[in-house]
N, C-alpha and C positions, 0 to 999 in steps of 0.2 A: 466572512470571517477569514482573516489570513491565518494559516496554520502551517507550521513547518513540516516538510516532508521527511527530512532526515532527523531522527530523534537524537538530541544531544544530551550528554550528561552534564548537569549543572553543578552537582556535587557527587560524591561517591555513591550516595544513596538516592539521588533524585534525578529525574529525567525532565528536560525542558520540552513540554508538549506544545508550547507556543500559546496562542490566543484561544484558550478554551475556558469554559466556566470553571471557577475555583473548585466547585464540588466535583466536576468531571475530572479535573486534574488530580484531586485527592483520590478518586476511585482508580484512575489509571496508575498512579504511583503505587497504590495498594496492589493492583494487579501485577505490576512489574515485580514487586517484592515477593508476592505469592508464587510467581512462576518458577522460582528456583526450587521450591519444595512442595508445591501444591498446584499442579497444572490445572486441575479441574477448578480449584478456587480462583485461579487467575482468569480462566475462561469466564466464570460467573461474574467476576468483577468487571472485566471488559464489556460483557453483555449488559451489565447494570449501567455502565457509562454510556453505552450506545442507546439504551432505552431512555436515559435521561436527556441525551443530546444527540439525536441521530445525524446531526449536521457536523459533528466533531470528527473530522477526517482522521486524526491520529488514532482514534479508537478502531477504525477499520484496519489500519496498519498493524496495530497490536494484535488484533484477532487473526488476520490472515497470516502474520508472521508466526505466531505460536502454533497455529494449526499446520502450517507448512513444516515447521521444525519437528512436530510430533508425527508427521506422516499422514495426518488427516487431510488428505488432498482434496477430497470432495467438499469438505467444509471450508477449507482455505479458498477454493475456487469460488464457492458461493459468496463468501464474505468479500473477496476481492472484486467480484462483479458488482456487489452492492456498493462498495466504496467507490468504484469507478463511476457508477451511475450518479452517486451523490456529488462527486467531484465535478462531473460534467454539468450537472444542474447548477452548482455554485459558480462555475466558470462560464456559464452560458454557452457551453459547447453542445453540439449534436449528441443526443444519447447514444447514437451509433458511432463508436470510436473509429470505425473504418472510414467515416466521412470527415474526420478532423483533417485540417489542412495546415501546411506550413504557415507560420505567421499568426495563427489564431491564439496560440498559447504564449502568454508573456514569459519573459526569461526569469522573472522573479521566482526563486526556488520555494518561496513561502506561499505561492498562489495555489488555489484549487486546481488550476490547469496543470501545474507542475505535478501535483499529487496524482492527477490522472495519468500523466506520463510515467510516473514512478510505479503506479499500479499496473500499467501496461507491462512494464518490466517484470513485476511480480507475477503477472499472469503467464508471461513467457516462461518463467522459472517453474511455476506450478505445473504447467502443461509438459514441460520437459521432464519433471519428476514423475509425471503420469505416463511417460513414454509416448507422448503425443507430439512428436517432433515437428510435424507439419503445422499444427496449430501454434506451437511455440514460435515457429519461424514467422508466422503471419504477424504476431505481435512484434517480434524483433524487426521485421521489415517496416512496420508502421512507425516504430520509434525512429528508425533510420530515416525514413521519408520525412519525418517531422524534425530532423536534425538534432535529436536529443540523445543519441547513443552515449555520448560521453557524460552528459549532465545527469543522467539517471543511472549510470552504471550498466547500460545495456551491452557494452562490449564484453563484460564478464560473462553474462548469460550466453552471448553469442559464441564465446570461446568454449564454454561448456557444451553448447549445442553442437559445435563443430566436432567435438570429441566423442559424441554420442553415437553417430552413425557409423 
């Protein structure tokens, strides 16, 4: 399934989650709406979507983002790792991201491989927020090695990391 990595607003009140089941889209839309006033309810909605379709990559994105924003970094880390594993599976990549090589991941930003790269960036940020600069840098180095710093916004995290030490 091709699923967009960057969530786009298609109306003021709806997000384009790409090629997901209509019922998953409905649950994700509900979760986004809930997040503004009921963070626990949003988490439950996103988990409901994940249970319904564990291959829907945007659900992992929603979950690891809300937990990162809330400072639930252990939970964000676990969800990001799960999303990375699913993206690698869908893209036919080695489950060990350290073995990914330049040229293995298509340039299509809607591909599962690109979602994997985007999730590497998220993991770099989560580790940075956990004061784990060395681990954060490992992810950033891999993104750079794969030539994806600009396409996934890794330069922003690298700049943040440079200001941490």
